[in-house]
C-alpha positions in Angstrom: 142.0 102.0 92.7 140.2 104.9 90.9 136.7 103.9 92.1 135.4 102.3 95.2 132.8 100.4 93.2 134.2 97.7 90.9 131.7 95.9 88.7 134.0 92.9 88.6 133.2 92.3 92.3 129.5 91.5 91.7 130.2 88.0 90.2 132.5 87.4 93.2 129.7 88.0 95.8 129.7 84.3 96.9 133.2 84.7 98.2 131.8 86.7 101.1 130.9 83.4 102.6 134.4 81.9 102.7 135.0 82.7 106.4 131.4 82.0 107.5 129.9 79.4 105.1 127.0 78.4 107.3 125.8 82.0 107.6 126.3 82.6 103.9 124.3 79.5 103.0 121.4 80.7 105.1 121.5 84.2 103.5 121.7 82.9 100.0 119.0 80.3 100.6 116.8 83.0 102.0 117.6 85.4 99.2 116.7 82.8 96.6 113.4 82.0 98.3 112.4 85.6 98.6 112.7 86.1 94.8 110.8 82.9 93.9 107.2 83.3 92.5 104.7 83.7 95.3 101.9 86.2 95.8 104.0 88.5 93.6 105.5 87.4 90.3 109.2 87.2 89.8 109.0 90.2 87.5 107.1 92.3 90.2 109.7 91.4 92.8 112.5 92.4 90.4 110.9 95.8 89.9 110.6 96.3 93.7 114.2 95.3 94.1 115.3 97.8 91.5 113.5 100.6 93.3 115.0 99.6 96.6 118.4 99.3 95.1 118.2 102.9 94.0 116.8 104.0 97.3 119.7 102.5 99.2 122.1 103.6 96.4 123.9 100.4 96.1 125.7 100.2 92.7 126.1 96.5 92.9 122.4 96.1 93.5 121.5 98.5 90.7 123.6 96.4 88.3 122.1 93.1 89.5 118.5 94.2 89.6 118.6 96.0 86.3 119.8 92.8 84.7 117.1 90.9 86.7 114.3 93.2 85.5 115.4 92.8 81.9 115.6 89.0 82.2 112.1 88.9 83.8 110.6 90.9 80.9 110.4 94.4 82.2 111.1 97.3 79.8 112.9 100.5 80.4 109.7 102.5 80.9 108.5 100.2 83.7 112.0 100.2 85.3 112.2 104.0 85.2 108.8 104.2 86.8 109.9 101.9 89.6 112.9 104.2 90.2 110.5 107.2 90.4 108.4 105.4 93.0 111.5 104.8 95.1 112.5 108.4 94.7 109.1 109.7 95.8 109.1 107.5 98.9 112.7 108.5 99.8 111.9 112.2 99.2 108.7 111.9 101.3 110.5 110.2 104.1 113.1 113.0 104.1 110.3 115.7 104.2 108.2 114.0 106.9 111.3 114.0 109.2 111.1 117.8 108.9 108.4 117.5 111.5 111.0 116.4 113.9 112.9 119.6 113.2 109.8 121.7 113.7 109.0 119.9 117.0 112.5 120.4 118.3 112.6 124.0 117.2 109.3 124.7 118.9 110.4 123.0 122.1 113.7 125.0 122.2 112.0 128.2 121.4 109.6 127.9 124.4 
């Protein structure tokens, strides 16, 4: 295997439930319900999912959510903006944890 990620695995995702079908059914039912139209449109949810997929750096999720966004009518500019939002939040989360470093350094220096 040259790469850990194999795009051919994505369509096989359902196989993960073969050894625990009851749990898989619960997960997939929940997953389906989450992405149904509600207070947010399916398109809005797809854009959120795309941003999260990039934040958690899951190539399978990036593939699936990119396709989902396109199917729900998003364009590349909207999708790129969603990725930038995720990047800003992830970057900000990294920086704010720098306060932990400062607090520890201050405590040790005393």
